[in-house]
Residue frames relative to the residue before (quaternion, step in Angstrom):
aa qw qx qy qz dx dy dz
X 1.0000 0.0000 0.0000 0.0000 0.00 0.00 0.00
X 0.4675 -0.6783 0.4898 0.2853 3.56 -0.93 0.86
X 0.4314 -0.7117 0.4802 0.2770 3.63 -0.70 1.00
X 0.4928 -0.6760 0.4669 0.2868 3.53 -1.03 0.76
X 0.4256 -0.6947 0.5093 0.2772 3.61 -0.77 0.95
X 0.3336 -0.7569 0.5307 0.1846 3.56 -0.94 0.87
X 0.2934 0.7417 -0.5419 0.2649 3.56 0.13 1.33
X 0.5324 -0.6081 0.4830 0.3368 3.53 -1.26 0.48
X 0.7223 -0.4564 0.3000 0.4242 3.56 -1.30 0.28
X 0.6591 0.5152 -0.3178 0.4462 3.60 0.93 -0.87
X 0.6709 0.4930 -0.2971 0.4675 3.57 0.94 -0.88
X 0.6153 0.5400 -0.3400 0.4629 3.57 1.06 -0.76
X 0.6552 0.5142 -0.3104 0.4582 3.60 0.93 -0.92
X 0.6458 0.5185 -0.3161 0.4627 3.57 1.00 -0.84
X 0.6785 0.4895 -0.2918 0.4636 3.58 0.92 -0.92
X 0.6384 0.5179 -0.3306 0.4636 3.59 0.96 -0.79
X 0.6539 0.5123 -0.3072 0.4643 3.57 0.97 -0.89
X 0.6487 0.5179 -0.3147 0.4604 3.58 0.97 -0.86
X 0.6495 0.5128 -0.3156 0.4643 3.58 1.01 -0.80
X 0.6574 0.5061 -0.3093 0.4648 3.59 0.95 -0.86
X 0.6525 0.5020 -0.3116 0.4745 3.58 0.97 -0.83
X 0.6308 0.5271 -0.3223 0.4694 3.55 1.04 -0.81
X 0.6399 0.5304 -0.3231 0.4525 3.58 0.99 -0.84
X 0.6539 0.5070 -0.3094 0.4687 3.59 0.95 -0.86
X 0.6464 0.5180 -0.3187 0.4607 3.58 0.96 -0.86
X 0.6880 0.4848 -0.2812 0.4610 3.57 0.91 -0.92
X 0.5998 0.5506 -0.3529 0.4610 3.58 1.10 -0.66
X 0.6790 0.4817 -0.2832 0.4761 3.55 0.94 -0.92
X 0.6995 0.4826 -0.2593 0.4590 3.58 1.06 -0.79
X 0.8180 0.2744 -0.1071 0.4940 3.59 0.84 -0.99
X 0.4902 -0.6119 0.4737 0.4011 3.58 1.12 -0.60
X 0.6047 -0.6244 0.3582 0.3408 3.54 -0.99 0.84
X 0.6769 0.5113 -0.3057 0.4323 3.59 0.99 -0.75
X 0.7341 0.4466 -0.2292 0.4574 3.59 1.12 -0.64
X 0.4865 0.6805 -0.4352 0.3330 3.60 1.22 -0.19
X 0.1306 -0.7882 0.5990 0.0545 3.56 -0.96 0.95
X 0.6103 -0.5526 0.4223 0.3794 3.56 -1.18 0.60
X 0.6218 0.5670 -0.3318 0.4264 3.57 1.03 -0.81
X 0.6609 0.5048 -0.3039 0.4649 3.58 0.95 -0.89
X 0.6567 0.5180 -0.3021 0.4574 3.56 0.95 -0.92
X 0.6603 0.5139 -0.3013 0.4573 3.56 0.92 -0.94
X 0.6574 0.5294 -0.3135 0.4351 3.58 0.93 -0.91
X 0.6844 0.4733 -0.2847 0.4759 3.59 0.89 -0.91
X 0.6852 0.4805 -0.2797 0.4705 3.60 1.06 -0.76
X 0.4249 -0.7283 0.4447 0.3022 3.57 1.24 -0.30
X 0.6004 0.5143 -0.3738 0.4851 3.57 1.12 0.70
X 0.5826 -0.5743 0.4334 0.3780 3.55 -1.27 0.12
X 0.6273 -0.5148 0.4181 0.4083 3.56 -1.27 0.35
X 0.6171 0.5622 -0.3389 0.4339 3.57 1.06 -0.73
X 0.6343 0.5225 -0.3243 0.4685 3.57 1.06 -0.77
X 0.6380 0.5164 -0.3224 0.4715 3.59 0.97 -0.85
X 0.6689 0.5003 -0.2961 0.4633 3.58 0.93 -0.90
X 0.6354 0.5327 -0.3393 0.4442 3.57 1.01 -0.73
X 0.7221 0.4538 -0.2532 0.4566 3.57 0.84 -0.98
X 0.8321 0.2345 -0.0816 0.4959 3.58 0.93 -0.84
X 0.4828 -0.7157 0.4094 0.2950 3.60 1.22 -0.04
X 0.8111 -0.1133 0.1375 0.5571 3.56 0.41 -1.22
X 0.6674 -0.4880 0.3819 0.4130 3.53 -1.30 0.27
X 0.6545 0.5175 -0.3208 0.4482 3.60 0.89 -0.89
X 0.6587 0.5023 -0.3138 0.4640 3.58 0.92 -0.86
X 0.6306 0.5259 -0.3317 0.4645 3.58 1.00 -0.79
X 0.6724 0.4961 -0.3054 0.4566 3.59 0.88 -0.90
X 0.6209 0.5383 -0.3385 0.4584 3.57 1.01 -0.79
X 0.7054 0.4601 -0.2733 0.4648 3.57 0.82 -0.99
X 0.6326 0.5265 -0.3338 0.4595 3.57 1.05 -0.73
X 0.6722 0.4796 -0.2902 0.4836 3.57 0.89 -0.91
X 0.6497 0.5245 -0.3203 0.4473 3.58 0.96 -0.84
X 0.6563 0.5023 -0.3075 0.4716 3.58 0.97 -0.87
X 0.6560 0.5066 -0.3027 0.4706 3.57 0.97 -0.88
X 0.6733 0.4951 -0.2920 0.4651 3.58 0.87 -0.94
X 0.6325 0.5447 -0.3285 0.4420 3.57 1.01 -0.81
X 0.6469 0.5133 -0.3270 0.4594 3.57 1.01 -0.78
X 0.6488 0.4980 -0.3136 0.4825 3.59 1.04 -0.76
X 0.6479 0.5206 -0.3090 0.4622 3.57 0.96 -0.90
X 0.6481 0.5188 -0.3163 0.4591 3.59 0.97 -0.84
X 0.6412 0.5174 -0.3167 0.4700 3.57 1.05 -0.79
X 0.6350 0.5211 -0.3217 0.4709 3.57 1.02 -0.80
X 0.6686 0.5121 -0.2959 0.4507 3.56 0.88 -0.99
X 0.6239 0.5575 -0.3399 0.4294 3.59 1.03 -0.75
X 0.5978 0.5835 -0.3602 0.4152 3.58 1.10 -0.63
X 0.6179 0.5698 -0.3421 0.4202 3.58 1.11 -0.66
X 0.7101 0.4512 -0.2511 0.4787 3.57 1.19 -0.52
X 0.4310 0.6887 -0.4718 0.3426 3.57 1.26 0.12
X 0.5247 -0.6435 0.4501 0.3288 3.61 -1.07 0.66
X 0.5591 0.6267 -0.4404 0.3173 3.55 -1.28 0.31
X 0.6379 -0.5104 0.4149 0.4005 3.53 -1.36 0.07
X 0.6925 -0.4445 0.3463 0.4505 3.56 -1.29 0.13
X 0.6530 0.5218 -0.3128 0.4510 3.58 0.98 -0.82
X 0.6667 0.4955 -0.2964 0.4713 3.56 0.97 -0.85
X 0.6507 0.5102 -0.3137 0.4668 3.57 1.02 -0.80
X 0.6380 0.5199 -0.3284 0.4635 3.57 1.02 -0.81
X 0.6528 0.5062 -0.3137 0.4682 3.57 0.92 -0.90
X 0.6544 0.5114 -0.3092 0.4632 3.58 0.94 -0.90
X 0.6446 0.5302 -0.3178 0.4499 3.58 1.00 -0.84
X 0.6764 0.4962 -0.2944 0.4578 3.56 0.90 -0.93
X 0.6865 0.4576 -0.2810 0.4902 3.58 1.05 -0.72
X 0.6246 0.5333 -0.3390 0.4588 3.58 1.23 -0.35
X 0.4836 0.7060 -0.4218 0.2996 3.60 1.16 -0.56
X 0.7730 0.3292 -0.2210 0.4952 3.66 0.68 -0.92
X 0.6689 0.5059 -0.2947 0.4580 3.59 1.27 0.06
X 0.4961 0.6219 -0.4445 0.4116 3.59 1.28 0.10
X 0.8253 -0.0549 -0.0308 0.5612 3.57 -0.53 1.23
X 0.6853 -0.4183 0.3559 0.4782 3.59 -1.23 -0.40
X 0.4493 -0.7477 0.4161 0.2567 3.59 -0.43 1.25
X 0.6857 0.4831 -0.3026 0.4526 3.61 0.77 -0.96
X 0.6812 0.4864 -0.2868 0.4659 3.58 0.84 -0.96
X 0.6630 0.5130 -0.3024 0.4536 3.56 0.93 -0.94
X 0.6615 0.5073 -0.3069 0.4593 3.57 0.97 -0.85
X 0.6540 0.5159 -0.3152 0.4548 3.58 0.92 -0.87
X 0.6742 0.4882 -0.2925 0.4707 3.56 0.91 -0.93
X 0.6474 0.5305 -0.3226 0.4421 3.59 0.97 -0.84
X 0.6483 0.5086 -0.3184 0.4686 3.58 0.95 -0.86
X 0.6541 0.5051 -0.3079 0.4714 3.57 0.97 -0.83
X 0.6502 0.5235 -0.3111 0.4543 3.55 0.99 -0.86
X 0.6688 0.4899 -0.3031 0.4699 3.59 0.89 -0.93
X 0.6670 0.4944 -0.3060 0.4660 3.58 0.90 -0.89
X 0.6788 0.5016 -0.2871 0.4529 3.57 0.94 -0.89
X 0.6302 0.5583 -0.3430 0.4165 3.59 1.06 -0.71
X 0.6127 0.5542 -0.3482 0.4430 3.58 1.20 -0.43
X 0.7437 0.3694 -0.2024 0.5192 3.56 1.24 -0.45
X 0.7734 0.2626 -0.1296 0.5622 3.57 1.24 -0.42
X 0.4128 -0.7482 0.4646 0.2323 3.56 -0.44 1.21
X 0.6553 0.5543 -0.3238 0.3980 3.59 0.99 -0.79
X 0.6653 0.4939 -0.3086 0.4670 3.60 1.23 -0.22
X 0.5092 0.6920 -0.4086 0.3081 3.59 1.21 -0.19
X 0.6151 0.5818 -0.3567 0.3949 3.60 0.99 -0.75
X 0.6714 0.4765 -0.3280 0.4633 3.66 0.83 -0.81
X 0.6295 0.5247 -0.3333 0.4663 3.60 1.04 -0.73
X 0.6640 0.5101 -0.3036 0.4547 3.57 0.87 -0.95
X 0.6310 0.5548 -0.3357 0.4257 3.59 1.02 -0.82
X 0.6796 0.4792 -0.2949 0.4707 3.58 0.93 -0.87
X 0.6472 0.5096 -0.3217 0.4668 3.60 0.91 -0.86
X 0.6609 0.5184 -0.3017 0.4510 3.57 0.94 -0.93
X 0.6809 0.4932 -0.2941 0.4545 3.59 0.92 -0.90
X 0.6377 0.5075 -0.3341 0.4734 3.59 0.94 -0.79
X 0.6630 0.5174 -0.3062 0.4459 3.58 0.90 -0.95
X 0.6706 0.4977 -0.2958 0.4638 3.57 0.90 -0.94
X 0.6431 0.5393 -0.3207 0.4390 3.57 0.98 -0.86
X 0.7134 0.4375 -0.2664 0.4782 3.59 0.75 -0.99
X 0.6245 0.5437 -0.3441 0.4426 3.59 1.01 -0.76
X 0.6476 0.5232 -0.3129 0.4572 3.59 0.99 -0.85
X 0.6833 0.4849 -0.2882 0.4635 3.58 0.90 -0.92
X 0.6619 0.5080 -0.3090 0.4564 3.57 0.94 -0.87
X 0.6379 0.5256 -0.3207 0.4626 3.57 0.98 -0.84
X 0.6518 0.5079 -0.3101 0.4701 3.58 0.97 -0.86
X 0.6664 0.5063 -0.2999 0.4579 3.59 0.99 -0.81
X 0.6211 0.5175 -0.3344 0.4843 3.57 1.11 -0.66
X 0.6614 0.5294 -0.3022 0.4370 3.56 0.95 -0.92
X 0.7477 0.3737 -0.2370 0.4951 3.61 0.97 -0.76
X 0.5750 -0.6552 0.3436 0.3492 3.58 1.30 0.18
X 0.5355 0.6513 -0.4030 0.3560 3.61 1.23 0.02
X 0.7272 0.3389 -0.2215 0.5543 3.59 1.23 -0.41
X 0.0836 -0.7666 0.6360 0.0296 3.54 -1.04 0.86
X 0.2012 -0.8475 0.4772 0.1160 3.60 0.39 1.25
X 0.3252 -0.7601 0.5419 0.1512 3.53 -1.01 0.94
X 0.7641 0.1806 -0.1208 0.6074 3.58 1.33 0.06
X 0.7097 -0.4120 0.3379 0.4609 3.56 -1.31 0.03
X 0.5758 -0.6277 0.4001 0.3381 3.57 -0.94 0.91
X 0.6607 0.5096 -0.3195 0.4491 3.59 0.88 -0.89
X 0.6393 0.5175 -0.3235 0.4678 3.57 1.05 -0.74
X 0.6301 0.5236 -0.3277 0.4706 3.58 1.03 -0.77
X 0.6383 0.5237 -0.3175 0.4664 3.57 0.96 -0.90
X 0.6583 0.5127 -0.3062 0.4582 3.58 0.88 -0.96
X 0.6561 0.5229 -0.3090 0.4478 3.58 1.00 -0.84
X 0.6525 0.5096 -0.3113 0.4666 3.58 0.97 -0.84
X 0.6648 0.4922 -0.3024 0.4736 3.59 0.93 -0.89
X 0.6449 0.5159 -0.3184 0.4655 3.59 1.01 -0.81
X 0.6304 0.5295 -0.3290 0.4627 3.58 1.05 -0.75
X 0.6295 0.5256 -0.3271 0.4697 3.57 1.01 -0.80
X 0.6498 0.5086 -0.3100 0.4721 3.58 0.97 -0.86
X 0.6371 0.5407 -0.3253 0.4426 3.55 1.01 -0.80
X 0.6661 0.4787 -0.3015 0.4860 3.56 0.99 -0.78
X 0.5860 0.5568 -0.3726 0.4558 3.60 1.10 -0.59
X 0.6309 0.5255 -0.3235 0.4703 3.57 1.02 -0.81
X 0.6625 0.5111 -0.3050 0.4548 3.58 0.93 -0.91
X 0.6585 0.5023 -0.3032 0.4712 3.57 0.96 -0.87
X 0.6652 0.5049 -0.3028 0.4593 3.58 0.90 -0.94
X 0.6798 0.4812 -0.2799 0.4775 3.58 1.12 -0.65
X 0.5045 -0.6885 0.3981 0.3360 3.56 1.30 -0.10
X 0.2937 0.7667 -0.5230 0.2289 3.59 1.14 0.50
X 0.4351 -0.7383 0.4536 0.2446 3.58 -0.63 1.12
X 0.6445 0.5419 -0.3257 0.4300 3.60 1.11 -0.59
X 0.6168 0.5652 -0.3424 0.4276 3.59 1.22 -0.38
X 0.1511 0.7940 -0.5625 0.1740 3.54 0.51 1.27
X 0.6587 -0.5159 0.3508 0.4206 3.63 -1.12 0.43
X 0.6607 0.5092 -0.3121 0.4547 3.60 0.92 -0.88
X 0.6838 0.4787 -0.2896 0.4684 3.59 0.90 -0.90
X 0.6289 0.5313 -0.3328 0.4598 3.59 0.99 -0.80
X 0.6748 0.4974 -0.2965 0.4576 3.56 0.86 -0.97
X 0.6605 0.5075 -0.3082 0.4594 3.59 0.93 -0.88
X 0.6522 0.5129 -0.3129 0.4622 3.59 0.99 -0.81
X 0.6591 0.5005 -0.3112 0.4672 3.57 0.93 -0.87
X 0.6504 0.5093 -0.3197 0.4640 3.57 1.00 -0.78
X 0.6205 0.5396 -0.3366 0.4588 3.59 1.04 -0.75
X 0.6457 0.5148 -0.3100 0.4711 3.58 0.97 -0.88
X 0.6766 0.5020 -0.2944 0.4512 3.56 0.87 -0.99
X 0.6494 0.5215 -0.3240 0.4487 3.60 0.91 -0.86
X 0.6661 0.5074 -0.3029 0.4551 3.56 0.95 -0.88
X 0.7166 0.4596 -0.2527 0.4598 3.56 0.88 -0.96
X 0.7558 0.3776 -0.2019 0.4954 3.58 1.09 -0.64
X 0.4577 -0.7184 0.4326 0.2954 3.59 1.26 0.15
X 0.3652 0.7285 -0.4946 0.3023 3.57 1.02 0.82
X 0.3664 -0.7125 0.5542 0.2257 3.58 -0.87 0.98
X 0.6236 -0.5514 0.3975 0.3861 3.58 -1.13 0.59
X 0.6722 0.5129 -0.2932 0.4462 3.56 1.04 -0.80
X 0.5839 0.6045 -0.3658 0.3998 3.57 1.27 -0.32
X 0.7430 0.3711 -0.2007 0.5195 3.60 1.19 -0.47
X 0.3687 -0.7475 0.5120 0.2081 3.57 -0.62 1.11
X 0.7808 0.3548 -0.2512 0.4488 3.52 -1.22 0.53
X 0.3813 0.7553 -0.4754 0.2411 3.61 1.24 0.18
X 0.5942 0.6027 -0.3731 0.3800 3.60 1.10 -0.57
X 0.7561 0.2950 -0.1944 0.5509 3.60 1.14 -0.52
X 0.6114 -0.5697 0.3464 0.4262 3.56 1.21 0.54
X 0.5868 -0.5941 0.3740 0.4035 3.57 1.24 0.30
X 0.3801 0.7680 -0.4631 0.2264 3.57 1.26 0.10
X 0.6347 0.5310 -0.3486 0.4401 3.59 1.00 -0.71
X 0.6414 0.4988 -0.3207 0.4867 3.56 1.05 -0.76
X 0.6367 0.5459 -0.3261 0.4362 3.54 0.97 -0.90
X 0.6470 0.5278 -0.3287 0.4413 3.58 0.93 -0.85
X 0.6606 0.4987 -0.3182 0.4623 3.57 1.03 -0.76
X 0.7236 0.4652 -0.2524 0.4430 3.55 0.91 -0.93
X 0.7037 0.5109 -0.2848 0.4034 3.59 0.92 -0.89
X 0.4346 0.6861 -0.4778 0.3350 3.58 1.18 0.10
X 0.5943 0.5869 -0.3635 0.4127 3.58 1.18 -0.48
X 0.7300 0.3710 -0.2398 0.5215 3.60 1.18 -0.35
């Protein structure tokens, strides 16, 4: 049996957090299938025995690491719903916040690994579903509000528009993870806004800050994340 480390509650929390962060880094670097407890322990600066004590098994560690990572992304998404402004302003802010939530390259790499791994490992599906569900709910709420106040004139079914926006975000994650130089935060945000305007029947003049790609609005709104 692995001996229990003798640390106080605060130190235990710090060590657990370091291990989870190390696991996320290693997943992005090596891929979910290749990550080893030894690699995670080394980067976290703890022993393999300590990792095993806190998390039991490799699968349990990966579940908790992915869940913690996904929760932080979900929380950032949810915070966007509480930003001030009209439905149009919130939608623009949300689209410009997409490439600015956490570290874009790291987040994209981890997300691709998580999605790929969830197809082969049932225990990884819940974190994936949580992120998809939160993105869908967020955009659906904003679009519904925009329809109600007359600022959005959807050109297709709302659910289809939501699915298209989420799929576009995933597509840019793939481009970022692949190292495509054109997949910059400014370009990603501008592309997402173009898609949204077309699908929601929004005139360019309806959205403030279009002359700078909405970047000034994005800077104000993305402080919540």
